Structure formats: structure tokens, C-alpha cells
C-alpha positions as CSV (number, residue, x, y, z in Angstrom):
1,M,0.0,-0.2,-0.1
2,N,1.4,3.5,-0.9
3,V,0.7,5.5,2.3
4,A,2.0,8.7,0.5
5,A,-0.9,8.7,-1.5
6,P,-4.5,9.1,-0.2
7,V,-5.8,5.7,1.3
8,L,-9.5,5.9,-0.2
9,T,-10.2,2.4,0.2
10,T,-9.1,-0.8,2.3
11,Q,-9.2,-4.5,1.7
12,L,-7.4,-6.1,4.7
13,E,-6.4,-9.7,4.3
14,G,-7.6,-12.0,7.0
15,L,-10.0,-9.5,8.3
16,E,-14.0,-9.4,7.6
17,R,-15.0,-5.7,6.9
18,I,-18.5,-5.4,8.7
19,H,-18.8,-1.8,7.8
20,Q,-17.7,1.0,5.7
21,G,-18.9,4.9,6.3
22,K,-18.0,8.0,4.6
23,V,-14.4,8.1,6.1
24,R,-14.1,4.8,8.1
25,D,-13.9,1.2,7.6
26,V,-14.4,-1.3,10.3
27,Y,-13.2,-4.7,10.4
28,R,-13.8,-7.8,13.0
29,V,-10.5,-9.0,14.6
30,D,-12.5,-11.5,16.9
31,E,-15.2,-11.6,19.6
32,G,-15.6,-8.2,21.0
33,R,-12.6,-6.6,19.1
34,L,-12.7,-4.3,15.9
35,L,-9.9,-2.7,13.8
36,F,-11.0,0.8,13.2
37,V,-9.4,2.4,10.2
38,A,-9.7,6.0,9.3
39,T,-9.2,6.4,5.6
40,D,-8.1,9.7,3.7
41,R,-11.8,9.9,2.5
42,I,-13.5,13.3,3.1
43,S,-17.3,14.2,3.1
44,A,-19.3,17.1,3.0
45,F,-22.9,17.9,2.3
46,D,-23.6,14.0,3.0
47,R,-21.3,13.3,0.0
48,V,-18.0,11.5,-0.3
49,L,-15.6,13.6,-2.5
50,G,-13.9,12.8,-5.5
51,S,-10.6,13.6,-3.8
52,G,-8.7,12.4,-0.7
53,I,-6.6,14.2,1.8
54,P,-3.3,12.7,2.2
55,A,-2.5,11.3,5.8
56,K,-6.1,12.7,6.9
57,G,-6.9,9.3,8.3
58,A,-3.8,9.2,10.3
59,V,-4.6,12.8,11.6
60,L,-8.1,11.8,12.7
61,T,-6.8,8.6,14.5
62,Q,-3.8,10.1,16.1
63,T,-5.8,13.2,17.4
64,S,-8.7,11.0,18.5
65,N,-5.8,8.9,20.4
66,F,-4.5,11.9,21.9
67,W,-7.9,13.0,23.3
68,F,-9.0,9.8,24.3
69,A,-5.9,9.5,26.6
70,T,-6.2,13.2,27.7
71,L,-9.9,12.8,28.5
72,A,-9.7,9.3,30.1
73,E,-10.6,10.5,33.3
74,V,-13.8,12.2,32.1
75,A,-15.1,9.5,30.3
76,P,-14.0,6.1,29.5
77,N,-13.4,5.3,25.6
78,H,-13.4,2.3,23.5
79,L,-9.6,2.1,22.6
80,L,-8.1,-0.9,23.4
81,T,-4.6,-0.4,22.1
82,T,-3.2,2.1,19.6
83,L,0.1,0.2,19.2
84,A,0.4,-2.5,16.2
85,A,2.9,-4.3,18.5
86,E,0.0,-5.1,21.0
87,M,-2.5,-6.4,18.3
88,P,-2.8,-9.9,17.2
89,P,-0.8,-10.6,14.2
90,V,-3.3,-10.4,11.5
91,A,-4.6,-6.8,12.9
92,A,-0.9,-5.8,13.6
93,K,0.0,-6.4,10.0
94,A,-2.9,-4.3,8.6
95,A,-2.2,-1.4,11.1
96,R,1.5,-1.3,10.1
97,E,0.4,-1.1,6.5
98,L,-2.3,1.5,7.1
99,A,0.3,3.9,8.8
100,G,-1.2,5.3,11.9
101,R,-4.8,5.0,10.6
102,A,-6.1,2.0,12.6
103,V,-6.6,1.1,16.4
104,L,-8.1,-2.0,17.9
105,V,-11.0,-1.1,19.7
106,E,-14.1,-2.5,21.9
107,E,-16.9,-3.6,20.1
108,L,-20.1,-1.8,21.3
109,P,-23.6,-1.0,20.5
110,I,-23.7,2.7,19.3
111,V,-26.2,5.0,21.0
112,P,-28.0,6.2,17.9
113,I,-27.6,10.0,18.7
114,E,-25.0,12.8,17.5
115,C,-23.9,14.5,20.7
116,I,-23.0,17.9,19.6
117,V,-21.7,20.6,22.0
118,R,-21.6,24.3,20.9
119,G,-19.3,26.9,22.6
120,Y,-19.7,29.5,19.9
121,L,-22.1,30.8,17.2
122,A,-20.9,29.4,13.8
123,G,-22.3,27.3,11.2
124,S,-25.6,26.6,9.9
125,V,-27.4,27.3,13.3
126,Q,-26.4,31.0,12.8
127,K,-29.5,31.6,10.5
128,E,-31.9,29.8,13.1
129,Y,-30.5,31.9,15.9
130,D,-30.9,35.2,14.0
131,A,-34.4,34.2,13.1
132,T,-35.5,32.7,16.3
133,G,-33.1,33.7,19.2
134,E,-32.7,29.9,19.6
135,I,-30.7,26.6,18.5
136,Y,-32.5,23.4,18.5
137,G,-34.9,24.7,20.9
138,V,-32.3,26.0,23.2
139,P,-33.0,29.7,24.0
140,L,-29.8,32.3,23.6
141,P,-29.7,36.1,24.6
142,P,-29.9,38.4,21.7
143,G,-26.9,39.9,20.1
144,I,-24.1,37.0,19.7
145,P,-22.2,37.6,16.9
146,L,-21.0,35.2,14.1
147,G,-18.0,33.6,16.0
148,G,-19.2,34.9,19.3
149,K,-18.8,32.9,22.5
150,L,-22.2,31.6,24.1
151,P,-22.9,32.6,27.5
152,E,-22.2,28.7,28.1
153,P,-21.9,26.0,26.0
154,I,-25.1,24.2,24.9
155,F,-26.1,20.5,24.4
156,T,-27.7,20.2,20.6
157,P,-28.2,16.5,19.6
158,T,-29.2,15.3,16.4
159,T,-30.2,11.9,15.0
160,K,-27.6,9.6,13.7
161,A,-28.6,8.8,10.2
162,A,-27.4,5.8,8.3
163,E,-27.9,8.0,5.0
164,G,-28.6,11.6,4.1
165,H,-29.3,14.3,6.8
166,D,-29.1,13.8,10.5
167,M,-31.8,15.8,12.1
168,P,-32.0,18.2,15.0
169,L,-33.4,17.3,18.3
170,T,-34.9,19.6,20.7
171,P,-34.4,18.2,24.3
172,T,-38.1,17.1,24.5
173,E,-37.5,15.3,21.1
174,L,-34.5,13.6,22.7
175,E,-36.2,12.4,25.7
176,A,-39.0,10.7,23.5
177,E,-36.2,9.2,21.2
178,I,-34.0,7.5,24.0
179,G,-35.6,8.1,27.4
180,A,-35.2,10.8,29.9
181,E,-32.4,9.3,32.1
182,L,-30.2,8.4,28.9
183,A,-30.8,11.7,27.6
184,G,-29.6,13.3,30.5
185,R,-26.6,11.2,30.9
186,L,-25.4,11.9,27.3
187,K,-26.1,15.8,27.7
188,E,-23.9,15.7,31.3
189,I,-21.1,13.5,29.7
190,S,-20.9,15.6,26.8
191,L,-20.7,19.1,28.4
192,R,-18.0,17.9,30.8
193,L,-15.9,16.5,27.8
194,F,-16.4,19.5,26.1
195,S,-15.4,21.7,29.0
196,A,-12.1,19.5,29.5
197,A,-11.3,19.7,25.9
198,S,-11.6,23.7,25.7
199,E,-9.5,24.4,28.6
200,H,-6.8,22.3,26.8
201,C,-7.2,23.8,23.5
202,T,-7.0,27.4,25.3
203,T,-3.3,26.4,26.7
204,R,-2.7,25.5,22.9
205,G,-3.6,28.9,21.4
206,L,-7.1,27.2,19.7
207,I,-10.5,27.7,20.5
208,L,-12.8,24.8,20.3
209,C,-16.2,26.2,18.7
210,D,-18.1,23.1,18.6
211,T,-17.8,19.2,18.4
212,K,-19.4,16.0,17.9
213,F,-19.3,13.2,20.3
214,E,-20.5,9.6,19.7
215,F,-21.0,6.9,22.6
216,G,-21.2,3.3,22.9
217,Q,-22.8,1.6,25.6
218,R,-21.6,-1.5,27.8
219,A,-23.7,-4.3,28.9
220,D,-23.9,-2.7,32.5
221,G,-25.1,0.7,31.1
222,T,-21.5,2.6,31.1
223,L,-21.4,5.1,28.4
224,V,-18.0,4.9,26.5
225,L,-16.6,7.6,24.0
226,A,-16.5,6.3,20.8
227,D,-15.8,6.7,17.1
228,E,-13.5,9.9,16.9
229,A,-13.0,12.7,19.6
230,L,-12.5,16.3,18.7
231,T,-10.8,15.7,15.2
232,P,-10.9,18.5,12.4
233,D,-13.6,16.5,11.0
234,S,-15.8,16.4,13.9
235,S,-15.3,19.7,15.3
236,R,-14.5,23.5,14.6
237,F,-11.4,25.2,15.5
238,F,-10.4,28.8,15.7
239,K,-7.0,29.9,16.4
240,A,-7.2,32.4,19.4
241,E,-4.7,34.9,17.8
242,E,-6.8,35.3,14.7
243,H,-10.3,35.2,16.1
244,Q,-12.4,38.4,15.7
245,P,-16.2,37.9,16.6
246,G,-18.6,39.4,14.0
247,R,-15.9,38.5,11.1
248,P,-16.1,35.0,9.4
249,P,-13.7,32.8,11.5
250,T,-10.6,31.1,9.6
251,P,-11.4,27.3,9.5
252,W,-8.7,25.1,11.0
253,D,-11.0,22.3,10.3
254,K,-13.2,20.6,7.6
255,Q,-14.9,24.1,7.0
256,L,-12.2,25.0,4.5
257,V,-13.6,22.0,2.1
258,R,-17.3,23.2,2.8
259,D,-16.7,26.7,1.9
260,Y,-14.9,25.6,-1.4
261,L,-17.9,23.2,-2.4
262,K,-20.4,26.8,-1.7
263,T,-18.6,28.5,-4.6
264,L,-19.8,25.6,-6.8
265,P,-23.2,25.3,-8.6
266,R,-25.7,23.3,-6.6
267,E,-25.8,21.0,-9.6
268,A,-22.1,20.3,-9.5
269,I,-22.5,19.3,-5.6
270,E,-25.5,16.9,-6.5
271,A,-24.1,15.6,-9.6
272,E,-23.8,11.7,-9.9
273,H,-20.0,11.9,-9.8
274,A,-18.7,13.8,-6.5
275,P,-16.9,17.0,-7.0
276,V,-13.1,16.7,-7.0
277,L,-11.2,19.1,-5.1
278,P,-8.6,21.4,-6.5
279,G,-5.0,20.6,-5.8
280,E,-4.6,23.7,-3.4
281,I,-7.8,23.1,-1.4
282,V,-6.5,19.5,-1.0
283,A,-2.8,20.6,0.0
284,E,-4.0,23.3,2.6
285,T,-6.6,21.0,4.2
286,A,-3.9,18.3,4.7
287,R,-1.5,21.1,6.0
288,R,-4.0,22.5,8.5
289,Y,-5.0,19.2,9.7
290,R,-1.4,18.1,10.7
291,E,-1.0,21.6,12.1
292,V,-4.0,21.1,14.3
293,Y,-2.8,17.7,15.6
294,A,0.8,19.1,16.4
295,L,-0.7,22.0,18.2
296,L,-3.2,19.9,20.3
297,S,-0.5,17.2,21.0
298,G,2.6,19.2,21.1
299,R,4.4,16.7,18.5
300,P,4.2,16.1,15.1
301,L,2.1,13.6,13.2
302,D,5.1,11.5,12.0
303,E,6.3,11.0,15.3
304,A,3.1,9.5,16.6
305,V,2.7,7.4,13.4
306,A,6.3,6.0,14.0
307,E,5.4,5.1,17.7
308,A,2.0,3.4,16.4
309,I,3.5,1.2,13.9
310,A,6.7,0.4,15.8
């Protein structure tokens, strides 16, 4: 496998692929254990695009690994090992070939809710706030500018759609969907994770605008942080030194790709063949993803990858 080029598809010898998402491929290793692979595919507006981002899967995996370790006292997570040397032989071989894109994780049923926490006003919810003064049924004070900090972080979950759009859920709708007790626990743990992550980002010169968490659930009911954690794919980051509320923020996340796609005619985005990104957008996205990892973790991506596959 040429790891210098984007890894868009995987076919791992000796392992059964049980799921293929927009970005991740999941393989069964044995009873209760999965190899979780982040490819270099990139999606936006519910489509996998025609271009990959080199090393993006490694960035997502190593960023998640960093956060799983950093936030381990706040919430348990699904990681069993991040190191190829500690995996069963067939999984270890695949993990080394995938160059930092794969981890061994606990197999868990996933709670069918996207747990979104917002600390700043940005993205698609701005129009709803400007029109109603609320976001997904959560009332907010007037006068918050684009990129402005909310009085406190808010929990704005959505459905987790297998295909198409995730749909926003008000607090009442969430309780009807999964029950008041589980809804309350998801909100509490999501807000605690966001608070701890925000504190760390502040020390690294970054602002965590918003993020998405997903949780698995063990047989005893324990909620376990799963999938990815606080990556440039699942979060919005601003650089503190650049950020000026009221002006469009400079994206250090997937928003760079979304902003490019918004310049295209709608029919180009919805065409049978997904849009291909210009080389400069691919290169700049790859650069920013790597820089976010280095800022958060304090070390270059290549160092983390080398450790993972040793």
C-alpha cells in the first residue's frame, strides 16, 4: 500500500469488513474486538468527495488517540490499543500497512445520537439563531455575533442517520427518542468532555467552537466515548490569535472544504459523480489538519505514526 498517496479504500487480508462509512472502515478481529480504520476519504454535505486528503486518516486517528488519553478521567473510551505491536498478528500487519490510521477497539452498540456541543455561534445554526433567538430549542440571549462565545456551552443533539441528513432534536424530542435518563446522561457527559477539551485548547492557542461526540454503551449501561474525538473532521477550531467575533472565522477544520464547495453550482455538488477538490484545497486542508494535531498534542504527526507502527 502506498501510504504517501491518499488511502481511499481498504481491503485487509484475513479480516472481515463489517462496516464502511463515509470515512471509516471497520473490521472484525475476533469476538468483541474491532480494527477501526480512518481512511483519507473526506465527506461534506452528505457526500464522499472525489478527492482524498493525504494522511488525513492518520491525523484523525492520532488526534482521537490523543484526546482519548487526555480525557480518560472524564469518560472511558473504546480504545484497546493504539500500538500495532500489541495487536493480534493479522491486525498488527494491517495497522502497520495503514501507517497510523488504525486502532484496536472494543465492540459496542452505539447510541444512535450525535452528541453535539456548541461553545460559539458558527455554522448552519447561525440562521436559526438570527431568526428565532434559539438553537435546536435552546434559547439564547440576543446580540451574539458570528463567531461569538455563547454564555455557556449548549447541548444540541441530532439523530444519527445511516444515510442522508442527521435531524436536529430538541430536548423534548431527545427524551422521546431514547428516554429521559439516557438523554440526561448523554448531555452531562458531553458537556464535561467539551469543558475539559476547551481548557486544553486554550493552553494551545486554539478555540474549540463546537464538536460532535458519539458513545457506545456497555452491558452494564456505562457510556463509552467512541468513534472519533475532537478531530478537525468532527469539530470546528479557531486560532485564538486570529479570531475576531463578527467576522467570518478562519477555519482550521473541514470548513475549508465546505467553503470551497459553496462556491460551486448546486448541480455540481449534487451531480452523479462527486466533486473533485482543486490541488490547492487538498494541500491546504492536509496542512491545516496536521498543524491542528501538532498544536493539540505538542508533537508532529510523523512521530506519533512511527510510535504507533513500531
